[in-house]
N, C-alpha and C positions, 0 to 999 in steps of 0.2 A: 629444341627441334622444330616445334610448330612455328616459332618466331622466325627461325631461319628459312623455313619453307615459305612463309609469307613474304619475306623480303625477296626471295628468289622469284616468287610469282610476280611481285610488283615489277621487278626488273624485266621479266618476260612480257608483261603488259606493255612496257615501253618499246620492246623489240617488235611486238606485234603491231603497235600503233604505227611505227615507222614503216613497216612493210605494207600495212593497209593503206597509208596515205599515198603510197606510190602507185596504187591501183585505183581503178575507177569505182569508187564506192558511192559516188553521187549519181550513178546511173539510175534511171527510172524505168518502169515497166513499159513494154510495148503492148499496152492494153488492147486486147482484141475481143473481150467479152464484157460488155457494158450493160448495166441493169438500171432501169428506172422502175421502182416498185412501190406499191402502196398496200398496206395490210391493216385490217381492223381486227382486234382481239375482242371476243365476247367471253368474259370470264364465266358468265352464268352457264353457257353451253360448252365452254372450252373449245370454241371453234375459231378458226382464223380464216378470214376471207381476203383474198388478194387479187390485185390486177397489176399488170406491168408490161414493160417492153424490154425485150432482150435484143441487143444489137451485137452481132458477131461477125468478125472478119476472118476470112480464110487466109492463114499465114503460111500455108504449105505451097508446094509447087504443083499440086494436083487438084483438079476440080473435084468437088464432092456433091453427090446427088442425094445425100441423106444428112440429117442432123440427129444427134443423140442427146436426150434429155434425162437427167437424173431426177427421180421422184423418191427421195430417200425415205420419207415417212411411210411408204407402203411396206417397208421392212417389218413393220409392227402391225400390219393389217390383220394377219391371221397366222396360223402355225405353218403354213405351206411356203412362206417366203424363204429364200436362201439364208437370210440372216437368222431366222428362228430355227431352221434346221441345223445350222452350224452351231448355234448355242446349245442345242440338245446334244450334239456330238462332243462339245466341250464338257458335257456332264451337267450343265446348268439347265434344269427344267423348271426353275422357279417362275419363269415368265408364262408358262403354259396355262397356269391356273387362273390367270388374270381375266376378269370379266371383259366383255366387249367394250364397255364404257371406258376402260383403262387403256385400250389399244388406240391405234392411230390409223390414219389414211390421208392421202392427198389425191384429190380428183380434179383434173383439168375440166373447166366448164366452158372455156373458149380458147381457141388457138387459130390464129390467122396471120397472114402476112400483114405487116404494118400498113395502116391506111387502106385496107381492102375489106371486103365483106366475105371473102371466100373462106369457108369453114374447112380447116385442115384436120380437125379431130378425127374424121373417118380414116385418115391416112396414117394415123399414129398407131403403132403396134408395139407391144412389149417384147423385148428381146432378152435372151440369156446367153451371152457369148461365152461366159465362164463355165457354167455347169449344166447348161441346157434345161434348167428348171422352168418348165412352161407356165408354172403358177406364180413365178416371181414377177413382181410389178415395179421393181425399183429402177429399171432402165427402159426407156422407150426410144423408138426410132421413127423419125418422120421422113417420108419419101417426098422429094421436091420435084416439081415439074421442070424447073430449070436449075441445073447445077450452079453452085457458087464457085466461080473461078478463082484462081489464086489472086490475092490482093483485093477481091471484091467482098462486099458486106451484105448481110441480110438482116432484116429486123422482123421480129415476131411479136405480136400482141397476144398476151396470155391472160387468163383469169383462172382462178382455182379456189377451192375450199379445202380446208384441212381440219382434222380434229387433233387437238393437242393431247398427247398421251400422258398418262402417269409415267414418270420418267423411265425411259429406255436409253441406254447408251449416253447418259449425261445430257439428255434432251427431254423436255416435257415440263409438267407442272407438279408441284408439291404444295398442297393447300392453295395459297395465292401467290406463290413464287413461281414465275415462269422463266424458263431458259429455252430460248427458241433458236435452234440451229438447223441448217439444211432444210429450211421451211418453204422454199420456193422451187419452181422448176429450174433446174440448173444445167446449162449446156456443158457437154463433155469436152475433152481435149482431143484435138485432131493434130497429128503430126504426119510426117512423110511416110510413116509406116501404116497409117490408118487411124481409126478411132481408138484412143486409149481411154475408153469409158467403160467401166466395169459395173457389174451389179454391186449392191451394197452387201458386204460380207461382215460377219461378226468379228473377224480378226483384223479388219483394216479400217483406215480412216479415209482420207479424201484426196482428190487431185483435181485441179481446175486451173484455168487460165486467169491472168490478171485483167483488171479493168477498173472502171469507175462505177460506183454505186450511189445513186440518189434514191433515198428510201424515206417514205413517210409511214410512221407507225402510230396508229390510233388506239389509245388505251383509255381506261377510265381516268377522268381528271383527278389529280392528286397522286396517281401512281408514279413511282420513280422509274425512269428508263435508263439503261446503259446499253451501249451498242458499239459495233465497229464504226469507226469514223468519228466525225465531229458534228455535234448538233448545231444546225444553222438557224433554225426557227422553231417556234412552238405556237400552234394555233389552238385556242380554247374554243370549243363549240358549245352551243346552247343545250345540247342533248346530254351533257354530263361527260363528254369525252374530250380528249386533247390529242392533237396530232403532233408528234415529234418528228422533225425533218432532219435527216442525217445525210452527210456526204462523205464518201471515203474514196480516195484515189490510190491507185497502185495496190489493190488488194484482190485476192482471189476468192473471197468469201465474205459473208455478212451474217453475223450472229447478234442476238440481243437478249436482254433480260428485263423483266419488269416485276414490280411488287409494290404494294402500298406500304411495306414495312421497312424498306431499305433506308439507312441513314447515309447521307452523302458527305464524303470528305474529299477535298481537292488540295493538291499540292503541286507546285512547280519544282521540278528537279533539275538543277544545273549539273549536267553531266560533264560539261567542259566549259571553258571560258566563253565560247561562242555558240554553245548548244544547250538547249533546255527541252525537257519533256513535261507535258502536263499530265499528271497522274490523277485519275478520278476513281475513288474507292466507294463502292456501294456495299455497305456492311449491315448485317442483320443486328437487331437490337441486343440479342443475347450475347453477341460477340463484340459489342461496342467498346468495351475496355481494351480490346486488342487492336483498335484502329491505328494507333501510333506504331505499334509493332509491325503491322502490315506495311504502312507507308515507309517506315525506316528500312525495312528489309527490301522493299521494292527499289528504294533509292540506292542502296548499296549494290544491288545486283545490276541496275541500269548503268551506274557509273563504271562498274567493273567490265560489263559487256561493251560499253562504248570504247573503253581503252583497248579491249582485246579484239573486238570484231568490227569496230568502226561505228559510225553514227547509227543511232536507233532509226529504223526505217521510216517511222512516221512521227508526227508532232505530238501525238496523244496516246495514252494507254489507259483503258478502263479495266479495273479489277473488280470482280463481283464475288462476294462472299456468299456461298450457297448455304442452304439449310443443312444442318448436321443430320446424317442418317444414323439412327440407332437400330432400327428394325427394318431392313429392306423389304421384307415380305409385306409388312403393313404399310410402310410409307412409299416405297419405290426406290429405285436406284439413286445413288449419289449423282449430283450434277457437278461436283467439284473436280479439279484437276484436268482441265481441258483448255485448249488454246484455239483461238481464231485470230485473224489479223486485227491488231489494235484492241483486242478484247480477250481477257482470260478469266476462267473460273478458278478461284483459289480453293481454300478449304482449311478449316480449323475445327477446334472442339470447344465445348463450353469450358472445360478445364484444360489449359495448355501450358504446362510448366515451361519456364524460360529455357531449360536445358533440353526440351523436346524439339527436334528439328522439323516436326511435321509441317508447320506453317511455312518456315523458311525454305524447306525442301520443295514444296509445291510451287511457291512463288518463283524460286530460282529456276525450276524446271520449265514452268509455263512461260516465263519471260524469255528464257533462252529460246523457246520455240518461236518467239517472234522473229528470230533470225532464221532458225532452221525449220523450215517448211512454210512459215508465213511469208518470209522474204525469199529465202532459198527454197524454192517450191519444188522439192523432189516429189516423186510419185509414191505417196504413202500406201497405195494399194499394192504396189509391186516391191517397193524398196523401203519398207518401214524402218529398217536399221539405219538408213541414212539420215532420218530425222530423230527417231527415238533413241537409237544408239549414240549418235553424236551428241544429241541434247543431253542425255543422261551423263555422258562423260564430261561434257563442259560444265553442266550445272553442279555436279558433285565436286568437281575441282574448285568451282567458285565457293561452295560451302566451306570446303577445307581452307580456302585462302582468306575469305572474309571473316569467318568465325572459327578460327583454328582450334580453340580449346573449349568452346562453349557447350557442345552437345554431348549427351550420353545416350546409352541404349534405354528405350522406353517401351514397355508393353502396355497395351490397353485392354480393359475388360468391360463387360456389360455394355456392349455396343459402342465401345470407345469412350464412354463417359468417364471412366476411372483410369487415370494414368499412373503407372508404377515405374519409378525410375531406378536405374542401376548405376549409381555414381561411379562404381569401380570399372565400368565398361565404357571407355571413351569412344566417341564417334570416330570411325576411320573410313576412308574413302573405299578401300576394297571390300570391307565386310559389311558395314551398314549403308554405304553409298551404293556400291555396285552389287550388293547382296551376294557376295562370293560364296558364302556357306550354302545359300539356297541353290545357287548354280551347281555346286558340287553334287548336291543330291539329285537334281534333275537338270542336266545341261541343255535339254531340248533335243528334238528329233531331226531338226533340219539345219541346213546352213543358212545363216542370215541372208545371203544373197539369193536364196530360193524365193521366187515371187511370193510375197507375203500371203496373198489370198490362197495360195496352194499349200501353205505350211500346216502342220498338224493343228487342229483346233484345240488340242489339249496342251500344247507346249509352245505355241507361237509367241506368247508373252515372254517366256524364258529366253527364247531365241533372240528377240529384238531388244528387250530391256535389260537382260543380264549378260548373255554371251557377247553381244555386239560391243557394249562399253568395256567389257573385260578384254576383248580383242584389241580395242583401241588403247587400253592401258598397257597391254603387251607391246603394242607399237611404240608407245611413248617410252617405255623402258628400254626399247631397242635403239631408237634413233635419238633419244635425248629430249629434254624439255624444250630447248630452243627450237629444234626442228619441228616438234609436234605443235608448238604454239604457232609457228609460221604456217604449218600445213592446215590447221583449222581455220586460221584467219584467211589464208589464200582461198580455200574452198568457199568460205562465206563471201569473200569479195567477188570472186569470179562467178558465183552462182546467184548473186543478188538479182532478184526480179527475173529469174530465168528458171528453167526446168533442168537442172543438172542431174546426172545419173552416177552410178558407181564408177564409171570410167573417169569422170571428172574428179571424183574424190581421189582415185588412185594417182591421177596426174598431179594433183595438188600435193599429195604426200611425196611422190618421187621428186618433184621439183624442189620441195622444201628440204628434203633429206639429202639431196645431192647424190642420190644413188637409187637404184631400182629396188623398191620394197614390195613389188608385186607378189613375190613369193610368200611374204609374210601375210599379206592381206588374203591371198588365196588359201593359205593353210588355216587361217583363223576365222575367216569370214566366208570363204568360198566353198568350204567343205563342212559336212556335219560331224566330222570326226572329233572325238574327245581325246584328251591328252593325259597320259599317266606314265611318268618315268620313275623308276625305282632302283635303289641299290639292293641287289638281291643277296649278295654275300661277299665276304672278303676271306680268301683262303691264303694262309701263310705257312711257310716251312723254312727251317733254318738249315744251313749246311752243317756238316759234322763238326766243324771247328767252332761253330756258333758265331762266326764273324759276319755272315751275310744272311739276309732274310729275303726269301723270294715271296712276293705278295701278288696275288691276282685278285683284282676287283671286278666283280661281275655286275654289269648294269643291264637293265631290261626296259624295253618299251612295252607296257602292258595294255595300251589302247591304240586304236588305229592312227591317231594324229601324229604327224611327224614335225619336229621342230628342233633346230640345233640348240644344244645346251652346253654350258660349261660344267666341268666337274672339278670340285675342289678337294684335294687329297692332302691330309696332314699326317706327318710322321712323328714318332715319339721323340725325335731329337729336335722338334720344333720346326723343321723344314716344311714348307708348303709348296705345292705345285697346282697349277690350274691347267686342266686338259680340255680340249674341245672335242665334242662328239656331235656328228651331224644328226644323230637321233633316228636315222632311217632304218637300220637293221633291228630285228626283234631283240637282239642282245648284243652286248659289246663287252670286251674284256680289256682292262688296263693291267699291264704286267710290270713289276718293278723288282729289280735285284739290287737291294740297298743294304747299307749297314744298319738302317733303322726300320722299325716296324710301323705299318700303317695303323693309325689309331682312329682316324675319322675320315669319312667320305661324305660329300654332299653334292647332289645334283642341283644345278641352277641356284647357287648360293645367293645371287642377287635377286632372285625371285622375279626374273624377267617374264617367264611364262606363267602368268597368273591364272591361265586357263587349266593348269594341271589340277585334276580333280581329286588327287590324293597326295597332299603335301607331306603327310606323315611318313610316307615310305621313301622320301627323297634323300634320307640320310642314314648313315650307319656309324656306330661308335664301338670301339673295342670294349669299352667299359659301359655297362648299362647305366642309363640316367633316369631310371624310374623314380628315384627319390626327388630329383630336380623337377620332374613333371608333376609329381604329387604336390610338392610345395607350391608350384605355380597355380595348379587348378583347384586345389582344395579350398582356398579362401573364396573362390568364385562360387563353387558348389555350395559351400556352407552359407554364403550370403544369399544365394537363391533359395535354399531351404528355409532360411530365416524369414525371408520375404513371404514365402508360401504360408508358413505357420502364423505370421502376423496377420496376413490377410484372412486366414481361416478364423483366427481368434476374433478379428474385428466383426466379421459377419455372423459368426456362430456363438 
């Protein structure tokens, strides 16, 4: 079964490649936000001092008399920021206790038009267009004397200081390991609707225009640096520091990491006969035995993505292995599992069994993000499902295709240090990949297409990481493997180095399916409704002669969500019929006047609607099958109990 699925997937890769080649995948970005930056890190004081020039071009049809700048690190300045308030609403108050030295801030010390001495700092004001929080300092607006006309450019010289926090939101310092993201004043996105620049929210990531980054990073000599882009030069200074000079083209962000403890591994990955990617791995000493596993997994994912989605967008990828977090309250939050252009944070454990997918899962997910959001730059603040949902669906399919029988369920204890394997529970895409069982318990309160920053602080992750990929899986089971593969590849090709939105995804799906699938996307992604179809009862009566049986099958829709379903009916003479129900009414009856009796009814036998929250009520049988269920589940429960008792015996 797994082998057959793998062969089918390989065939689909060929189909995707042929469709991708016919489209413009060699397009480059129309970079309108370019940065020349220099920053010096002082590990003793955990401060960052930066200077730079931002050159921005107005690509819209309307002049703008203002500019907006993101100052992300002010989210962790105090408890009054929108980010911190939203974290409290999520129920996470663990950050509130942190002392001032563990928090962060970014302060502009100079702001002027390039090559002038006019001080623009007095004109800079903090704005809060999303929630009106007057104490939030993550977004600033600059009033200009002269508007920037369409097609014209403006250059700003900036200087700033920032304090590197103990890790918040996968950014900051743990001991001497620095992960530095969103560390500079960053210009927002302007389109014909106005500024699409939001405050920093706890439930969202980022949105920016493409450009070229020339960056110099000065750190203590001997410290290893990994960053977005390619290192072009290295200058060693007499004061015990070294400046690493990077250049990155066609990117919308620049992140970096540094530590004196990283071990560097480099490998060239031939993804095709005429294409190769340089992979640079920075791994911690305690994880050094897993270096080959990192590199081989990255190779397999890069090759598969090249065939499926086209050439990797850049010539190099840097992978950073972060410190393992055992006690977040004492250490700080994890910096693993995050993506930036040409640069990803991975994540593993000191003990990582071969059958545990944790390492491969994070690598597949974050490398897939190099396509979806790093190259296909959707708006993560408003449409997180378009990168997180799509990425989760693609990366979990890759895991199933590349390593079809390798992984099993694994639980971790004692801060993740101890891994406990369940060999009898094999990895499956719906359950362990898309976390179907977790979704059924808490489907989320919002539709994925609701602007992400407006979604419930308590369930936004379920909405975008669980419901969205399950909706895409429902789409695949409806339109078929070939059409789904083409749809994802088409969306990736059309959106490469652009800012596509939900309408572009819908167009890619409709074009690839050859029919209008808007109804399905609207039902599964455009509404917050849950789905629950059930067989309520089957009522039968025989005629007086006993020759005919009148059967009535009662079907119910127990949740607001509406979706067309098939109903499979089996009779005791072996005959089977498949009925179609549009699923719209609260209930529906199927009536039969037959010589045979109905023995089994199942709604959605092909399990197309994976979003159904109660699969157990989808079927009915004339003869109870409790014994079959007991035989199926008893070994699993006994194995679980055995593991619990063994663990107890080991430690007690």
